[in-house]
C-alpha positions in Angstrom: -15.8 7.9 -57.5 -14.3 8.1 -54.2 -15.1 6.3 -51.3 -14.6 8.1 -47.9 -12.3 6.6 -45.5 -12.9 5.9 -41.9 -10.4 7.0 -39.0 -10.6 5.5 -36.3 -7.4 7.6 -35.0 -9.7 10.0 -32.3 -11.3 7.1 -30.7 -7.6 6.5 -28.8 -8.1 9.7 -27.2 -11.5 9.1 -26.6 -10.6 5.7 -25.0 -7.8 7.6 -22.5 -10.1 9.9 -21.6 -11.3 7.5 -18.4 -7.7 7.3 -17.3 -7.2 10.7 -17.4 -10.5 11.6 -15.2 -9.2 8.9 -12.9 -6.0 9.6 -12.9 -6.7 13.3 -11.8 -9.3 13.0 -9.7 -7.1 10.1 -7.6 -3.6 10.9 -7.9 -3.3 14.7 -9.2 -5.4 16.3 -6.8 -4.7 14.8 -3.6 -0.9 15.2 -4.9 -1.2 19.1 -4.9 -3.4 18.8 -1.9 -0.8 17.4 0.3 1.2 19.6 -1.1 -0.6 22.5 -0.1 -1.6 20.8 3.3 1.9 20.3 3.8 2.4 24.4 4.4 -0.5 24.7 6.7 -1.4 24.3 10.2 -4.2 22.0 9.8 -5.9 18.8 11.9 -9.1 17.9 10.8 -10.4 15.6 13.1 -8.8 15.7 16.5 -11.0 13.1 18.4 -8.8 9.9 16.1 -5.4 12.0 16.0 -5.5 13.2 19.3 -6.9 10.9 21.8 -9.1 8.1 20.6 -12.9 7.9 19.7 -14.2 9.7 23.0 -13.5 13.3 21.9 -15.8 15.3 19.7 -14.2 15.8 15.9 -13.4 19.4 15.3 -12.7 20.6 11.9 -10.1 23.7 11.7 -9.5 26.0 9.2 -6.1 25.5 7.7 -3.9 28.7 8.6 -0.9 29.0 6.9 2.4 28.1 8.3 5.4 28.1 5.9 8.5 26.0 6.0 7.5 25.5 10.3 6.3 22.0 9.2 9.3 21.0 7.5 11.5 22.5 9.8 9.9 20.0 12.6 10.0 17.2 10.7 14.4 17.8 10.1 15.1 18.6 14.1 16.5 16.2 16.2 13.2 15.2 18.2 11.8 14.3 14.9 11.4 10.1 14.3 11.9 11.0 10.3 15.5 8.8 10.9 13.6 6.0 12.8 10.7 6.0 9.8 13.4 6.0 7.5 14.9 2.8 9.2 11.7 1.1 9.4 11.0 2.0 5.6 14.1 0.4 4.8 14.1 -2.5 7.0 10.3 -3.3 5.6 11.7 -3.2 2.0 14.4 -5.6 2.6 12.3 -8.0 4.6 9.4 -7.4 2.1 11.0 -6.9 -1.4 14.3 -9.3 -1.1 12.5 -12.4 -0.5 9.6 -11.6 -2.9 11.9 -10.9 -5.9 13.6 -14.2 -5.3 10.8 -16.0 -4.7 8.7 -14.6 -8.0 11.8 -15.0 -10.2 12.1 -19.0 -9.0 8.1 -19.6 -9.5 8.4 -17.7 -12.7 11.3 -20.0 -13.8 9.5 -22.8 -13.1 5.7 -22.1 -14.6 7.6 -21.3 -17.8 10.1 -24.4 -18.2 8.8 -26.5 -20.8 10.8 -29.3 -19.5 8.8 -30.0 -16.6 5.3 -30.3 -17.9 3.7 -29.4 -15.0 -0.2 -30.0 -14.8 -2.7 -27.1 -13.9 -0.3 -24.2 -15.0 -3.2 -22.0 -15.1 -4.4 -22.9 -11.5 -1.3 -22.3 -10.0 -0.9 -18.8 -11.9 -4.4 -17.9 -10.9 -3.7 -18.8 -7.5 -0.4 -16.4 -7.4 -2.3 -13.9 -8.8 -5.3 -13.7 -6.6 -3.3 -11.7 -3.7 -3.8 -9.1 -6.2 -7.6 -9.4 -6.8 -8.1 -9.6 -3.1 -8.3 -6.0 -1.3 -5.7 -5.1 0.7 -8.1 -4.2 3.9 -10.0 -7.8 3.7 -6.3 -9.0 3.4 -4.8 -7.0 6.7 -8.3 -7.8 8.3 -7.7 -11.4 7.9 -3.8 -11.1 9.5 -5.0 -9.2 12.2 -7.4 -11.8 13.1 -4.6 -14.5 12.9 -1.9 -12.8 14.9 -3.6 -10.7 17.1 -4.8 -11.9 21.3 -7.0 -14.8 20.8 -6.1 -15.2 17.0 -5.4 -18.4 15.2 -1.7 -17.8 15.2 -1.5 -16.5 18.6 -3.4 -19.8 19.7 -0.8 -21.7 17.9 2.4 -20.9 19.2 1.4 -18.7 22.3 3.7 -15.7 21.6 2.6 -12.2 20.8 4.0 -11.3 17.6 2.3 -7.8 17.3 3.9 -6.8 20.4 7.1 -6.6 19.9 8.7 -4.5 17.3 10.5 -7.4 14.8 7.0 -9.8 15.4 5.6 -6.5 14.2 8.0 -5.9 11.1 8.2 -9.5 10.7 3.9 -10.1 9.8 4.1 -6.8 8.3 6.9 -7.9 5.6 4.7 -11.2 5.7 1.9 -9.9 4.5 3.6 -7.0 1.8 5.4 -10.7 0.2 2.0 -12.6 0.1 -0.1 -9.5 -1.1 2.4 -8.7 -3.9 
């Protein structure tokens, strides 16, 4: 008598379903929606974009404008070049120190000759910023560096009012967070 074998191959596909559902909802759909709205003239909330919280929020129907949005971005009056340079500066300020420090810490914690005590604790503390929500982390740093915050009271220099001070604080946040 032949025994029937159980095939577990289908369970791999079943367990992949939640990933694809979440990916479609939170990544693929917003990507296509952004691409669609890039060809339209569409402002959902003029209250928060146009003049603070005083105006009434108005929803406008998207109207097709073709490549007009793209031509506006690449005109001479656009902030595209400045945004590009800000991105490069923030990458240098955030990424380079992050890689250097992370490589040093990785070598330090994996060196068997050092016999560091409480390695698990240090690894958990290093990973902790990934567990904390980015918005809570941003609120913490805003309360520390804004006027009346602990760091502002300590050094008496408004870091967030200068361009390089703001870049430095954002670079520090990215460095610590990631």
